[in-house]
C-alpha positions in Angstrom: 58.5 -21.3 -62.1 57.1 -20.7 -58.6 55.8 -17.0 -59.3 53.3 -18.5 -61.6 52.3 -21.3 -59.2 52.2 -18.4 -56.6 50.2 -16.2 -59.0 48.2 -18.5 -60.0 47.7 -19.1 -56.1 46.6 -15.7 -55.6 44.5 -15.3 -58.1 42.5 -18.9 -57.0 42.1 -17.0 -53.4 40.7 -13.8 -54.9 38.1 -14.9 -57.4 37.3 -17.4 -54.6 36.6 -14.4 -52.1 34.7 -12.6 -54.9 32.8 -15.6 -55.0 32.1 -15.9 -51.3 31.4 -11.7 -51.1 29.1 -12.3 -53.9 27.6 -15.2 -51.9 26.7 -13.1 -48.8 25.8 -10.1 -51.0 23.1 -12.3 -52.3 21.9 -13.0 -48.8 21.5 -10.2 -47.5 19.8 -9.1 -50.4 17.5 -12.1 -50.2 16.8 -11.4 -46.2 15.5 -7.8 -47.2 13.3 -8.9 -50.3 12.1 -11.8 -47.5 11.0 -8.9 -44.9 9.5 -6.9 -47.9 7.2 -10.0 -49.6 6.3 -10.6 -46.3 4.8 -6.9 -46.5 3.3 -7.3 -49.8 1.2 -10.5 -49.2 -0.4 -8.2 -46.5 -1.1 -5.4 -48.7 -2.8 -8.1 -50.7 -4.6 -9.9 -48.1 -5.8 -6.2 -47.3 -6.5 -5.9 -50.4 -8.4 -9.2 -51.3 -10.2 -8.1 -48.2 -11.5 -4.8 -49.4 -12.6 -6.4 -52.3 -15.6 -8.7 -51.0 -18.6 -8.4 -51.1 -19.3 -9.6 -48.4 -17.1 -8.8 -45.4 -17.5 -8.0 -41.7 -15.4 -5.2 -39.7 -13.9 -8.1 -37.9 -12.3 -9.1 -41.4 -11.4 -5.5 -42.3 -9.8 -4.8 -39.0 -7.3 -8.2 -38.7 -6.3 -7.2 -42.5 -5.3 -4.1 -41.7 -3.9 -4.9 -38.5 -1.5 -7.5 -40.1 -0.2 -4.8 -42.7 0.7 -2.7 -39.8 2.1 -5.5 -37.9 4.3 -6.6 -40.4 5.4 -3.5 -41.7 6.2 -2.5 -38.2 8.7 -5.9 -38.0 9.8 -5.3 -41.1 11.7 -1.9 -40.3 12.2 -3.7 -36.8 13.9 -6.2 -39.0 15.5 -3.5 -41.0 17.1 -2.1 -37.7 18.6 -5.7 -36.9 20.2 -6.5 -40.1 22.6 -3.5 -40.2 24.7 -2.5 -43.6 26.1 -4.9 -45.7 30.4 -4.5 -45.0 30.0 -1.2 -44.2 27.6 -0.1 -47.4 23.6 0.9 -46.3 22.8 1.6 -49.4 20.1 -1.3 -49.6 19.1 -1.3 -46.0 18.3 2.7 -46.6 16.5 2.2 -49.5 14.6 -0.9 -47.9 14.0 1.7 -44.8 12.2 3.8 -47.3 10.3 1.1 -49.3 8.9 0.1 -45.9 8.6 3.6 -44.6 6.3 4.5 -47.9 4.1 1.6 -46.9 3.8 2.2 -43.3 2.5 5.5 -44.5 -0.3 4.3 -46.7 -1.0 1.7 -44.4 -1.9 4.5 -41.5 -3.5 6.8 -43.9 -4.9 5.5 -47.2 -5.5 1.7 -45.9 -7.5 3.9 -43.0 -9.6 5.7 -44.9 -10.7 2.9 -47.4 -11.4 0.5 -44.1 -13.6 3.2 -42.9 -15.2 3.4 -45.9 -15.8 -0.3 -46.5 -17.8 -0.4 -42.9 -19.8 2.3 -44.4 -23.5 1.2 -44.3 -24.4 0.8 -48.3 -27.2 3.4 -47.8 -24.3 5.7 -46.9 -22.3 5.2 -50.3 -23.0 8.2 -52.9 -20.6 8.6 -55.7 -18.2 11.1 -54.0 -17.6 8.4 -51.9 -16.8 5.8 -54.5 -15.2 8.9 -56.3 -13.0 9.1 -53.3 -12.5 5.0 -52.9 -11.0 4.9 -56.6 -8.8 8.1 -55.9 -7.6 6.4 -53.2 -6.4 3.4 -54.7 -5.2 5.0 -57.2 -3.2 7.0 -55.1 -1.8 3.7 -52.8 -1.0 2.3 -56.5 0.9 5.4 -57.9 3.1 5.9 -54.2 3.7 1.9 -54.1 5.2 1.9 -57.7 7.2 5.0 -57.1 8.7 3.8 -53.8 9.3 -0.1 -55.9 10.8 1.4 -58.5 13.2 3.5 -56.3 13.9 0.1 -54.3 14.8 -1.7 -57.3 17.6 0.9 -58.6 18.8 1.0 -55.5 18.4 -2.8 -55.7 20.3 -2.8 -58.7 23.3 -0.4 -58.1 23.8 -2.6 -54.8 24.2 -5.9 -57.2 26.6 -3.8 -59.5 28.5 -2.9 -56.3 29.1 -6.5 -55.2 28.4 -8.4 -58.6 25.3 -9.5 -58.1 23.1 -10.8 -60.9 19.3 -10.5 -60.6 16.7 -12.4 -62.4 
């Protein structure tokens, strides 16, 4: 009888340890997603600013600066949170995702902002085509990076017993 009681206590202990580890993994994931959401909000803000019919150079510069600052902050924050229980997979995937955000913030978005500041009489078909190509490139790069991150996130979830909505 005492063996079955001990086995039951051991099962309860192991189950509670797994639940606690899953909760910690969920909190770790949520902290990374919080950083990502802040960057995506800055991207959305810049996109909205770029799409305004009446905008100022100051509005563009502020939205661009906010994106660059949020990406830099996200990368620094990833460095400070470290790996989850010696598993760097989600952190590395987030660093790659944020690095992609940083890349198009420093290239494609810089060019879009430059184009948006052009006088109206400077806009021709080539400029319009370039704008469309830049936006398509940003969307394609963002989708590839996001898909790769989501795959890593799912694998992290499987490894640490997380279920995503």
